[in-house]
Steps between C-alpha positions, in 0.01 A plus 500: 500500500735348746714339232211324341536369141185576289384441143215675315241364283278699264199421287488547109718800410303605201169512710696703756596771250133526394377557851785696665491865546762710309623608853459163655256397755353760735448223760680196608343244742761287693399174659745272686397139479617194704318177448172657386417291200121498572505873541690623192223475247219639709735779613592592141130504395415721803796751413403524139134539580574783753739686277303474173271784590770740603616600151867474586763281327625262755723198543519220767819373647472159680809412695523135583697466822650148447148314504510125508160456341359579149488878571739593216348259252156643556626869484712417186195368322314815568807719387508326175144632428517841656819717452409716770607240746879441571651250736811521719614175620743438803705183510418454861285658775646835607194653685228746420729811533739370240219402272339839539836665426541308191158589379562868566831477312351345195178702487482781225178691634501850619289377803572171660237292698609218716268240632495138634442191282276308730171678394448671844570845344222620282621633155185718477657717770784599267274768356469656858884500523544673170247768601730596769814500282303728251424732798870555538602240749840316450419186698164346581463222768212265521337449839329153556235634739300189495796244490395131424780329696552304816478720824784342704769437236430784252280779640639567834869479412429727193328766727783488748762535219319784333476699828871431579614595134294834521654595829867401418498637155259800542289396186170396637375239240193293614601194293864469399458139410247566230668424171229700303690830436546748222819696439642736249776323329741792552456445865503117545783424268744699722402329829720199595317192595641192676411261782146573604521873396187498279307567821700812567475666164306805636759544782802463243325745266443759771852607470406678180180634641251360255127552522342189649137397499307216669187345376277220616523195259305167507656181615391152423541159664762298343334259240788272410804368681631626837658803636882523460535720803465450876655603836854408391536817299467723820874498581581597131259802527656613838854488351395680189319755706834583682676533160217741376531711800875525457482587139212747534637680810869451517622431142683833477579519873643152599709629785189634680332160468804308635532749789145446601559124496816539708344725763330221706814318505696800624256528781525141604876526481510813729262330741726189526821710536315719762403197699852364480647823616265513799589140604870590450482812735276348760647147546812482302620263226349197666145643452527563131251295292684371193180419305376856536838657416538266197153599386597856518795431266298308267236772479737783453687300233189440319388867512841601367476258207153631409631853506788408277274328261282807486812702421606263225144514360493867500841512323392250239177703448685831478792361269360182349225415245230375717289825528119512429544609135234255384242660752599843388405414148142444601454874511615552153255617237401231241424647151160414372519234222841377600524128537686342786834411341596271794198286434583487130851375578359228737293337225 
């Protein structure tokens, strides 16, 4: 949660005991909220209406990401009447990924569904996600095939980002930015989330080889307020993409990654030294270009530093305690009927 402080607020405890399943909820719906006071009540009504016919005990976890309006007040008034709704409140704004991570941490369901709080995702599509989970998939990603957003500032950057993410990570997801996703709790609770990593959950999870499904979901135009995202997020996505590629491909082989990075520097250094040697042999000391020779020294030094960094990272990985143990746990067998002890301790 990036160091975020959070508090939880529940509804009436007696009512909660009467409606809760002995094993806890089978489904948790997690919704990050930021200045969405007009959307909270219709969103709650839509979720309840969509899930009422599924015949599964469920809970809702609304995460307030430091809203400056009456989002928390409206959500709290609903939670006082419905024990299935719990609220996690941040003291300040930390971003959607931190809010989503907090909701995942506090959720008790066997299956977790995440969605946006601006009413653009349709809760009626949750049933479609659960069908794929029941069919054996571990992660189901929504695809906004008829997206109701601005073309220049939202659709075109999103298409470019999805293409780039698919080619870099090797996980071809059509719509990484769609928040409407369903996960098995045993999978998503083991995946570290920070920065803008909620867009890269399929790529992060690919380390454990889960079964991933994509389905078309509806997307509605924003009814209240304004979008919290714009072109300013592009550089964050690009930086996170580099991190994901490093983790997914070279987490256990850091020296190989640093060696690849140092290779162009070695080539440039050899070119500069070769040019300096030719000048020295042809015309003597007076014809040596100091900028070219100096650049060769800088390139060679940088390449050596990268190789040394890779060797140090390899040593830390082999002898330290930074191995991908958390990812290896994703492949463990979860006994049927066993509640997630980490979620219990978080509450």
